[in-house]
Backbone as JSON, one array per atom type, in Angstrom:
{
  "sequence": "MITINICIGSACHLKGAYNVIKGLQKIIDERNLEDIVSVKAAFCLGECTKSVSVKVNDDKVVSVSEKTVEEFFNNNVSRRL",
  "N": [[102.65, 112.28, 94.18], [101.54, 110.31, 91.56], [100.3, 110.79, 88.39], [98.19, 109.39, 86.04], [97.22, 109.95, 82.85], [94.63, 109.26, 80.67], [93.58, 109.08, 77.4], [90.3, 109.69, 76.28], [89.16, 110.35, 73.99], [87.68, 110.24, 70.66], [89.13, 108.31, 68.89], [90.63, 106.85, 70.77], [88.65, 106.01, 72.48], [87.24, 104.24, 70.83], [89.19, 102.29, 70.58], [89.26, 101.12, 73.06], [89.57, 102.61, 75.49], [88.18, 102.8, 77.95], [88.36, 100.22, 78.97], [91.08, 100.09, 79.42], [91.3, 102.03, 81.43], [89.77, 100.78, 83.46], [91.37, 98.5, 83.86], [93.76, 99.66, 84.83], [92.79, 100.88, 87.17], [92.08, 98.61, 88.6], [94.58, 97.37, 89.06], [95.78, 99.36, 90.64], [94.06, 99.35, 92.86], [94.39, 96.66, 93.76], [97.04, 96.71, 94.55], [97.01, 98.52, 96.55], [97.47, 101.32, 96.09], [96.1, 103.68, 96.01], [96.46, 106.15, 97.28], [98.73, 107.11, 96.17], [98.8, 106.91, 93.39], [96.95, 108.27, 90.75], [94.24, 108.12, 88.42], [93.26, 109.75, 85.53], [90.93, 111.01, 83.17], [91.38, 112.21, 79.85], [90.62, 114.37, 77.14], [92.09, 114.62, 74.77], [95.34, 113.71, 73.92], [96.92, 114.37, 71.92], [98.03, 112.41, 70.34], [96.72, 110.62, 68.47], [97.18, 108.49, 66.76], [98.4, 106.68, 68.34], [96.57, 105.38, 69.85], [95.27, 103.36, 72.43], [95.99, 106.31, 73.98], [98.23, 107.13, 76.53], [99.57, 108.86, 79.3], [102.04, 109.37, 81.73], [102.37, 111.49, 84.36], [104.32, 114.08, 83.16], [105.52, 112.76, 81.09], [106.38, 111.13, 77.91], [103.84, 110.22, 75.51], [102.3, 107.06, 75.54], [101.32, 104.09, 73.86], [98.7, 102.03, 74.87], [97.01, 98.99, 75.47], [94.18, 96.95, 76.34], [95.32, 94.49, 76.8], [97.95, 95.07, 77.39], [98.07, 96.52, 79.72], [99.02, 95.83, 82.35], [101.76, 95.39, 81.87], [102.46, 97.95, 80.95], [101.96, 99.41, 83.33], [103.82, 98.27, 85.12], [106.25, 98.91, 83.82], [106.16, 101.71, 83.51], [105.03, 102.99, 85.71], [105.38, 101.63, 88.21], [108.13, 101.79, 88.63], [108.46, 104.33, 89.6], [107.54, 104.41, 92.14]],
  "CA": [[101.5, 111.71, 93.5], [101.73, 109.94, 90.15], [99.04, 110.95, 87.66], [98.12, 108.71, 84.75], [96.19, 110.53, 82.0], [94.22, 108.35, 79.61], [92.72, 109.73, 76.43], [88.99, 109.07, 76.05], [88.64, 110.94, 72.75], [87.05, 109.31, 69.72], [89.98, 107.19, 68.46], [90.99, 106.04, 71.93], [87.41, 105.39, 72.96], [86.97, 103.1, 69.96], [90.23, 101.27, 70.79], [89.11, 100.5, 74.37], [90.08, 103.44, 76.58], [87.54, 102.51, 79.24], [88.93, 98.97, 79.45], [92.4, 100.44, 79.95], [91.05, 102.7, 82.71], [89.36, 99.74, 84.42], [92.54, 97.69, 84.15], [94.66, 100.43, 85.7], [92.16, 101.03, 88.49], [92.15, 97.31, 89.26], [95.96, 97.22, 89.52], [95.98, 100.32, 91.73], [93.32, 98.83, 94.02], [95.01, 95.42, 94.23], [98.34, 97.02, 95.16], [96.77, 99.54, 97.58], [98.21, 102.52, 95.7], [95.12, 104.75, 95.79], [96.96, 107.43, 97.81], [99.96, 107.46, 95.46], [98.58, 106.92, 91.94], [95.59, 108.63, 90.34], [93.92, 107.94, 87.0], [92.4, 110.82, 85.06], [90.56, 110.98, 81.76], [91.74, 113.39, 79.06], [89.94, 114.27, 75.85], [93.05, 114.41, 73.69], [96.74, 113.86, 74.29], [97.61, 114.76, 70.7], [98.69, 111.25, 69.71], [95.6, 109.75, 68.09], [97.66, 107.28, 66.1], [98.91, 105.77, 69.37], [95.47, 105.06, 70.75], [94.83, 104.23, 73.5], [97.1, 107.14, 74.39], [98.35, 107.24, 77.97], [100.73, 109.63, 79.69], [102.31, 109.4, 83.16], [102.84, 112.83, 84.7], [104.61, 114.84, 81.96], [106.33, 111.94, 80.19], [105.88, 110.93, 76.56], [102.6, 109.46, 75.37], [102.54, 105.66, 75.24], [100.16, 103.35, 73.41], [98.37, 100.96, 75.79], [95.78, 98.27, 75.16], [93.68, 96.16, 77.46], [96.25, 93.37, 77.0], [99.27, 95.53, 77.83], [97.92, 97.42, 80.88], [99.92, 95.47, 83.46], [103.13, 95.65, 81.41], [102.61, 99.4, 80.99], [102.02, 99.84, 84.73], [105.1, 97.83, 85.67], [107.36, 99.61, 83.17], [106.06, 103.17, 83.52], [104.51, 103.53, 86.97], [105.99, 100.97, 89.37], [109.51, 102.26, 88.85], [108.4, 105.64, 90.25], [107.01, 104.28, 93.5]],
  "C": [[101.86, 111.47, 92.04], [100.36, 110.04, 89.48], [99.15, 110.28, 86.3], [96.95, 109.31, 83.99], [95.9, 109.57, 80.85], [93.26, 109.08, 78.68], [91.41, 108.95, 76.29], [88.33, 109.71, 74.83], [88.19, 109.84, 71.79], [87.9, 108.09, 69.36], [90.3, 106.27, 69.63], [89.77, 105.34, 72.51], [87.12, 104.13, 72.14], [87.98, 101.96, 70.15], [90.2, 100.69, 72.2], [89.64, 101.28, 75.55], [89.47, 103.07, 77.93], [88.01, 101.18, 79.81], [90.33, 99.18, 80.03], [92.25, 101.11, 81.31], [90.68, 101.67, 83.78], [90.54, 98.87, 84.82], [93.51, 98.38, 85.08], [94.08, 100.59, 87.09], [92.22, 99.73, 89.28], [93.55, 97.08, 89.83], [96.21, 98.12, 90.72], [95.28, 99.84, 93.0], [93.99, 97.6, 94.61], [96.32, 95.68, 94.97], [98.24, 98.11, 96.23], [97.55, 100.83, 97.32], [97.31, 103.74, 95.51], [95.61, 106.12, 96.26], [98.18, 107.94, 97.05], [99.75, 107.65, 93.97], [97.13, 107.3, 91.65], [95.44, 108.47, 88.83], [92.94, 109.03, 86.61], [92.13, 110.67, 83.57], [90.96, 112.3, 81.1], [91.07, 113.25, 77.7], [90.87, 114.16, 74.66], [94.45, 114.64, 74.22], [97.59, 114.16, 73.06], [98.33, 113.63, 69.97], [97.64, 110.22, 69.3], [96.04, 108.46, 67.41], [98.22, 106.27, 67.1], [97.8, 105.29, 70.3], [95.53, 103.61, 71.23], [96.06, 104.99, 74.02], [97.07, 107.35, 75.9], [99.64, 107.99, 78.29], [100.85, 109.6, 81.21], [103.0, 110.72, 83.48], [103.09, 113.61, 83.4], [105.48, 114.08, 80.97], [105.7, 111.83, 78.82], [104.6, 110.08, 76.58], [102.94, 108.05, 74.91], [101.23, 105.02, 74.79], [99.93, 102.16, 74.34], [97.08, 100.3, 75.32], [95.36, 97.51, 76.41], [94.65, 95.03, 77.81], [97.6, 93.8, 77.56], [99.21, 96.44, 79.06], [98.92, 97.09, 81.98], [101.38, 95.72, 83.09], [103.42, 97.15, 81.44], [102.8, 99.88, 82.43], [103.39, 99.48, 85.32], [106.28, 98.62, 85.1], [107.33, 101.12, 83.36], [105.59, 103.79, 84.83], [105.25, 102.94, 88.17], [107.39, 101.49, 89.67], [109.57, 103.62, 89.55], [107.97, 105.57, 91.71], [108.11, 104.23, 94.54]]
}
């Protein structure tokens, strides 16, 4: 199971965390990966300057925006499938 943690704390919320979550869920649904990839909300990943902060499993925190969701998924999640 691949777990994607997305910060929904104040800074990330203001930068569009919920749009990033929706974008990731859409990709997961379209590719039928619901049994392999899960999306979870986190209140702080300790990288507020990288908002929206996203972490896959225990990897480093990456900055993701609504515009870069698919690129993030392809570069950081797809390679693990």
